N, C-alpha and C positions, 0 to 999 in steps of 0.2 A: 319336477327338476324346478328350479329355484329360478328366478330372476336372475340373479348373478351366474348361474350357471348356463342358461339362456343367451348370455349376453358374453359368456366366454365361447360357447361354443357357436354364436355368430361371427364369433372375432376368427375363429380355428377356420372356419367355412371360407371368410372373407381372404386369410392369409391363405390357404394354400390353393384359391382360387388366383392370386396376384402374383405368388411364387412366379419366378421366369419372366414375368413382366417388365415392362420402362418401370424406373422410377423419377421422379420429378423432386429434386428438391426447390422447395423456396423460401424467399425469407420476408414476402411483404404481399400483402392482396392484391396488387395491380399484376402481380406477375401471372394471377389466375385469369387474367380477363381474356389472357392470350389464347386459354385453351376454350376447344370445341368441348359443345356439350359431349360428343363423342369417346372425348381423349379422358373424361370424367371418372374411367374404370381405370385407370393409369393411377398407380400406388403414388400421392403425392406425401412428400417429408418435411417438417419444419422443427425449427428448434424452439420456437416459441408455442405452446399449449395452444394460448389461447388464441393464436392466431389458426392454428390446427381448427380448432374448436371452429371458427370463423367459418373454415374452409369445410368442413364437414356440412353447416347450415348452408353450403352453398350450394350442395352435393358431391362433394367432392370426396373421396376416400382417401381420408389424413392419417396422419400417425406423428406423434412427438417423441421424443426421447426416452419417457415412461412407458412406452411399450418394447423398448428393447432393453432397456438397462436401468438398474436402482443407481441410487446416487453412491454410494458406494463405490460402484463401478466407475464413476468417473472421477475420483478424489485423484490428486497429482502428486504421485509417490515420491519417494526420495531418489530413486531410479529416474525418475522422468527429470528431477530439478539438477541431478547428477551429469544427463547426457544436454539439459541447456546450457550448464556451465561448460561444458566439452565441447560445444558448437560455439561458443563464445570464444572459448580460447584461442580458436583457430582463425579468428578474422582479422586482424592486423596487431602491429608492434610499434616501439616508438622507443627509442632510446630505452631498450631494457623494460620497458613498462606494457605489459601486456593490456593494448587498450579496451579490448572483447570484455577481460575481466573487472573493468571498472563500470560497466554498464548493466550488472544482473538485474538491480531494481527495476530498472526501464523495460530489458526485456523477459524476464519473467514473468511481472507481474500487469505488464501493459502490451502486450505481445503472446509469448510463449504460452502460458496456462492454459489461457482460452482456444489457442489453435489445437494443445494437446488432447484436450476435452474435446472440442467438436471432433477430431480426428476419429478417438475413441467410438464417438457416436457413431460417423459416417462409416467407420469399417465396419460396425457391429449392422446397421441396417444391411449394407451390402451384402456381406456373409452370411446372412440370414435369409433374405430374399432372392439373391443368385439372380439379379436380373439381366435382361440382355443388350439393356443400355441406360445409362443415367446421363439425366441431364439437369443442369444448374441454372434456373431461373431467378437471377439475383439482381439488384440494384448495385453491387460489387463498392467498396470499401476505399475511401479516401485515404491515400498513402497518408495524410497527416493526423488521421485518426484511429486512437487507441483499439485494440483489441481488448476488451475489459472483461474480466470472469463473467458470463452473463448473456451478453450480447447476442442479439438472434443473426446474426449475419452468417451466410454461408459461402465461406471462402471456396471459390470454384478450383483453383489450383489443388486444396486437400483434396476433394470430389474424384478432380482428374488424375490426383497422384495413386488413392486407391482403386479408380476404375483400370486406369493402365497396366499396375502392378497383376490384377485378376483378369486381365486380358479380355475389359468389358467395352464397348463402343461407349464413346464421351461427347458430348454436346453442351454447349453452353450458350446462353442468350443471357447478353447484359442489356437488360430493360431501361438501365438509365445511362444516358446519352451523356449528361452533364457533368458524371461521375469520371469517366473517361477524358473529357473535356478540363475538370479540373485536375485530375492527376498530370496533366500532357503540360498544362500550366507548370503545376507546381514543380516540378523535375527541372524546367526547362529557367525558374525566376527564384524560386525560394531560396536557394543555397546561397545566391547572392543579395537578395533583400535581408535573408535573417542575420547572415555577416556584417550587412551594412548597420543595419538596424542595433544590433547587439554593442557594436564598434562604437557609434554614437551613443549608446545608453550607457558602456563604459565611461567614455571622455566626458559625460556630464558628471557622473560619481567622481570622478578625479579632478575636475572644477572645483566641486562641492567640496571635496575632502583635500583634496593636494596629491600631490605626488611623494615617494618615499626617496630618495637618496640612497645610494650605496652607502653610504655611511653613517645612516640618520638610524636611529631606533627609537624604540618606544618611548623610554624613561633615561634622563642624561645616567641615571646611577645604575645605568644596566649591568655593569661589571662588578656593582656590589651586591646585585640582586640575582636570585635564581628566580628566571622566569618562567612561567607557566603562560602556554597559550591555546586560548581556549575556540576553536574552531566552530563558527554556525554560520548558518546559509537560509534560514529560516527563522521567524518571528513566532512560531511554533513551539511550544513546549518547554518554555522558558523556566516556566514555573520546578521544572525538574533541578534544573543545575543551577539555579539560583541559588537557594540554601548553600551549597558544596562552596559555590564560589565565595559566598562569604562567610563561611567558615574559613577557609583556605586566606581569605583579607583581613582576618582575625589572627591567624595566626603569622601573617605576616609584619602586622602591626604590633602583637605581641600582648601580653594580659596584661590589664589595668598598668598603659603606660610602661611595661618592661622595657620595651624593644626587644621583644625575644627574635633569636637568629639561627640560620639553618647550621648546619655544620659548612666549617670553613667560614663563617662570619659571614655568611649570605642572609637577606632578608628574603621575603618572594613579594613579586612583583605581577601579578595580572594581565594580561594585553588578550586582549578579545578582536580576533580577525571574522571580520562579517564580510561573507561573500553572495553579491547581487544576484545567485544565479537565475536567469532567464531573461531572454531575449526583450523584455516588456519592464525589466524589472528594474525601478531606479533606485533599489536603495532605502534603508530603512527612513522610516517615517521620523521626524525632529524628535517627537515624544518618544519612540523608541531607541531613539540613539542617545537620547538625556538618561533614559532607564537603564541600559546596558554602562553607563560611564558612571553611574554610582557602586557599578561593581568593579570596575577595571579602567586600562586604557583603553580607547575604540580606536579601531584602525580599517579602514577598508582595502577587503581586496584588492580590487581594481586598480589599489593608489601604490602598488607595485609591479603593477604592467608599465611594460616601456616599448619603442619601437623595434627592437631588436627580437622579445618576442613575438610581436604582433609577424615580425620579418620570419620567423622560424615557424609560425603555424604558416602564413602564408607558402613556404617552400613545402610544408608536409601534406599541407593540402592537394595541392600538384601532384605529388608523391604517391597519396590516397588516391587519388582519378585514377592516377595508371593501371594503380594495382587491382582498382576495382574493374577495371577496361579487360584486365585480364583473368582475373576471376570469373567474370561472364563465359571466355571461352574457354576455362578449363574444367572439361567435363570430370576427371579427377579428384578436384579440388570439390566439386558440387557433390559427389557420393558420400564424402562426410556429412550429408546431413539426411539420416536416415531415420526413419522413423516406424517401429514397428516392422524393419528392414522394407520399407517404403521409401522410394526416395524422394524428398520433402523440400528440396531447394526454392522450387517455385512459390512454392507459399508464404516464405519467409523473405523471398530477392525484394520485394518493396520495402521490408525492414531494415533489411542492411544495408541496403541501399540509403537509406536515410544516416543512417550511423555512417558511412563511408565520406559521404557528402557535406554533414553537417556537427554531428556527434564529436566524432574523431579530432575533425581539424578542432574542435574547441579544446576536446582530452587536452591534446597536445599545449594547448594555450593554457590551460590550469596547470600542465604540472611543470610547465615553465617558470610561473609565476609562485607556484609553492615553493619550487625549489629558491627564487631570489629570496622569500618572504624568510624560509629557513637563514639562510643563509647571514641574511641582514641581522635576523634577531634571536639564531640562535639560543633557543627554548631549550631549557630539559625535558619538559614531555609537553606533548599536548592533549588536550581532553576535548571531549567530543559527544555529544546528544546522542548524535546517531550517525554509523559510519554505512549504510545500506544508500542512501539516495547518491546520485553521481558525484556531487562536488566535495561532499565529505571525505566519499572512499577516494574518490584519487588525492584529497590532501594525505588523507592518514598513509596511503602507497607509497606518497612522495618521502613522506616522514619514515616510513620504516626503512628505504633506501639511503637515507641519513642518518639512520640506524637513531634515531631521536625515539624513544620510547613514548606507546597514544595508551591511552586510557579511554575507555568507553560507560560513560555513565548512562545507564540505558534509563529511556525513558517512557518503558512500557514492557509488556510480558513478551515470551518467544514461546514459539509451539517447538513441539517436537518433531519439525521436517528440517529439512534442507532449504526449504524457499529463502529465509535468509542465515547467510553465514557472517558472523561478524570478521571485522578485516583489522581490530584494533588487537595490540599486543596482549591487554589486559584489559576486563572485563566484570562491572560493577552490576551487579542481579541483585534484584528482588528479595531472591530468596533461594533455598539449598535446591529444591526440583529445577529451578530454570537453570540452575547451575549445571545439574544435571541434565538438561538438554541442551545446553551450550559445549558439554562432551561430545554429546552425538553428531555436532557438526566439526569435528576438529580440536577443538581446544583442549589444554591440559588441565589438570585438576587446579597447578599451579599459576594457571594464566586468570582464574576467576574468583572473585571475593563475595559472597554473599552479604550485602551489606542495610537491606531492607530498600524503600522507596523514600529518597531525599523529600519527592514532593507530598508525602502525607502524613510528614512529621509535623503539619500545623494541623491536619485535620482534629484532633483532640483537642484543638482549642474553638472548635466549632460551635455555633449556638446550640439549643435544642431545637429539636424537630416544630415547635410552637412559635418562636422564636424567628427562627428562618423562614418560615411560611411567613408570619406579619413582614418581616424583611422585604420577603418576593411581591408580596399582594396578591399569597395565594388563600383560600379560606383554607380555615383550622379544623374543619368540619365535616373535610371529605375525603375519602379515599383519593389517594393520590398515586397514578400510575404516570412514569416518565418512560418516554421510549428516546433513549441515544440513539438515532442517527448514525451512518457512515458513507463513506464517499464511494456508493457501489454504482454500476451502470443504472440508465433508467429504467431498464425492465426489471431489476432487479427491487428498485425503489418504489417503483410501483406496484410489487406484489406483495411487499412489506406493509406499505401504508394502507394497502384496498384491506387486507388482513387484519390489520389493528384496528383499522376502523369500524371495519366490521362488528369483530367483537364487542368493541366500546359502545356501539349501538345496544348491546345487548345487556349492557353494566349500567344501567342509568345513573346509579349514586356515585358511581364515580368519574374523577375528573382525570384527563388526559392532557400530558403537557408534551410538546412533542419538542425537541432540542435539536437542532441539526447541528452537522459535523461543522467545524471551521470551514472544512473545502466548499461545503454547499450553500447555495445561495438561498436565503428564507424565502424567496419567492417560489420557487418550486413549490414548496409546500402548499402554500397557499394557494398557487395551481391545482395541487391535487387534490386538498380540500374540498375544493369549489368542482370538480370535475366527479369526485365521488358525492356530491350533495351531502357533505357532510357538515353539520351545525356549527358555527364557528363561533357560537357566542360562550363568554367566559367561563358561563357555569358549568361546561364540557370541555370543549377543546382549547387549549389554549397554546400558543406556539412562541418559543422563547428562546431566537437564536443567539444572546448578548449576553445571556445571564452565566454567572461564575458556575459552573457544572459540580463543582463539590458541594454547594450549599444546596443547589436542586435537590442532589440525590440525595442528601441528608434529609431533605423536606419531603421527600418520597415515602410511600409505602411500598414502592416497589418498580421495578428496574427493568426494562426491555430494550433488548437489543441484540446485536448477531456476534459478536466477537470484537467489539472494542476494550480498549483497556479501561473504559468507566466502567466495564463488571468490576474487573479486581478493587476498583476503589468503591465500589458500592460495595462488596465483602467487606472490605477495610473498616470503612463505615458503619456497617450492621444492617444495611437493605437487601432486602431478598432480590435476587436475579432470575430474569425469562430470559433465556436464551432464541432467537427465530431463526429455525434449520429446514424450513422449508422454500429455499430457495436454493442455485447455486453456491451462491456464500452462505459458508457452515459456519458453526463452532464446533471447533474439533479438541476443544481445553475445557471449557469452564465445565462443562455440563457433564465430562466424562471424569472428570476429578472431584466436582462435589461443590464446585461454584456457583452452580446455576442448575434451573430442570430446564432440560431442551424439550422446544415442540417440533415435532419432524409433521406433524400434520396440522394444517392451518384449523380444521376443525372441530381439535379440541384445546384451541388457543383459550377461546371464551372460560372453556372451567378449568383451566390452567392458572389464568390470572386469578380466578374467584378464590379459587383453594390457598392460592398465593396470598388472598389478601385477609380471608375471612375462616380459613380450615385450622384452628390453632393445631391440631395434630399434624396438620401438613406443614407449617409454618415451623414449628419445632423439630421437625425431620430436616428442613431445610437447613436452620441455625445448625442441629448437629453436623452436617456435613460441609456447613459453610467456616466451623471453629478448624474444622479437619484440613479442609482446604488453606486456610490461612497460614497455618504451622507448616504447609511444607512449602506455600509459595510467598509468603511475606517473611523475612528475617527475622524483625522485632518489629511492635508498634510501640515503641517504647518511646519516640523520637527524637532517637538518634541517628539515624541514616546519614543526614548530609554529615555527621561527623565521622562515620567510619568510611564513607566515600569520599571526605577529605585527608584523611589518615592514610586511605590508598596509595592515593595520589604521592601524597610526602613520602611513603614506604618505594613508591616506584622511583621518586627522584631519587633516592639515598639509596639504590639500586645501582643506578645508572651513573653514578660518580665511582662505583668499585671496578 
């Protein structure tokens, strides 16, 4: 009998010995200190594999998710996403707007996906082990903290729901008193403080940019021009929509001074509305504001807010508070929230309270402001760079009610799932296959146009690899691997950087460039490099947070990422891609469609990187797959994507007049 078989036999004997015993779910080492030696024979379980190893080293019998389920079993399915949206639709409404349907981006990505995943894990553990009792020893989660995919927190309420459904005794031990204190303080003070802070910030923006009167218009020539309204709420990814706006601007100006006009004698006027969404967001910097002014007239979303709007929001806040109090005593309503036929309302109660107390009153304010903007400006079409996040989803929903056509200029790729469903009437996608994915979410063929990627029009003008390396200060004679990170949870971030660094140490001749995601602070990676004892000398590892991503990718010989849009850009440029699929965040797109080689096991990462850099046969195979990938997912690489997207906008305007 081999060593592997002996380990499996021991594991099976251990499993039989522990069956019908107690189970302790824990999420930190401090929890283990409360257990005596005699209790170590109890089965302990944690979501964190590294924490599990530490517990075993201390003599505990411990298991992790891999002992029960494979990664495929934990994938969020379309039926899961449908259920999440169904729950949201039951929450609250205002003036014909379903408030819950405006927050799927928040709920799905920062709450539900992780809890659905943990539910599947805990249910499997309990059903396999059939314990007499279940105990959760956890720190507990602060109400204001997101539940990101990959978190190691054990939600006691989920374990309790499953145990109760199975008729199993449940116990809970909150080992962090400060968590309970923080949550009580947050509930009692946060809604008022956050409202007050946001009102002060919005007032400051109005002082800075002025108020908009009912008869005001962004341009004195409004009656003579067809107005295109562009809604933005972030200073990210402008490079996608900029070429389209410049093209539309030229259409409005006319070609070669001809003064080209639209049908009906109208020219084109571009109006950019920027919303400074965020409690501490004081709006655009002067530099960004001036940059947008080069593209069109710019107005602040907050400049349209009035005392009447604030009064309406206040009255609705009182109504929503009353509605929430009724829900807490409505058992029938709470029964709607079932997962795998298990009642799980309690597991989501804190999240929903935050929506009723903070987010929904804000949405009422956003809805009323959106109405006023559309009444004053009377645009013929509204453009969006993204319609998933709360501000843009709200404005696009208001525009739909006003029967103003909306166009989404996609800023990235979409996956063949219902994690995201577009809210705009028309969508410009980057390639035909992405159009097929949009149809899966419920859009019709008539709503979708494959234009190519406007921000990739300029890629053909990038310099050579050698020129770019000189420009970026990178060595010309070394193989260069870029790791494009993403804004994942700390646990996933640590796992990714640890495995990448481990591989780099085995590839002495290779230079690693770490390019942090714009949402991440570079300090996070500096600290991790020190913690993992990485040599941060310029001849081995370079951290480049502010560099132009396109130039860096073209200067590289290989790109590492998980499922970032940078991988698509890398395919267009011609730089091979390896995706890292050994955490809870996985690439379900590039590696399956030929745009990357996926690494499921971190032990194979070094060899995969080596082959992608030095094995000519392997590199040629990657190139063949890459060409086929681009044929499906990028409509054209002819530099005309911005023109096609602009033509779509003009066509939508023409249709709206009929």
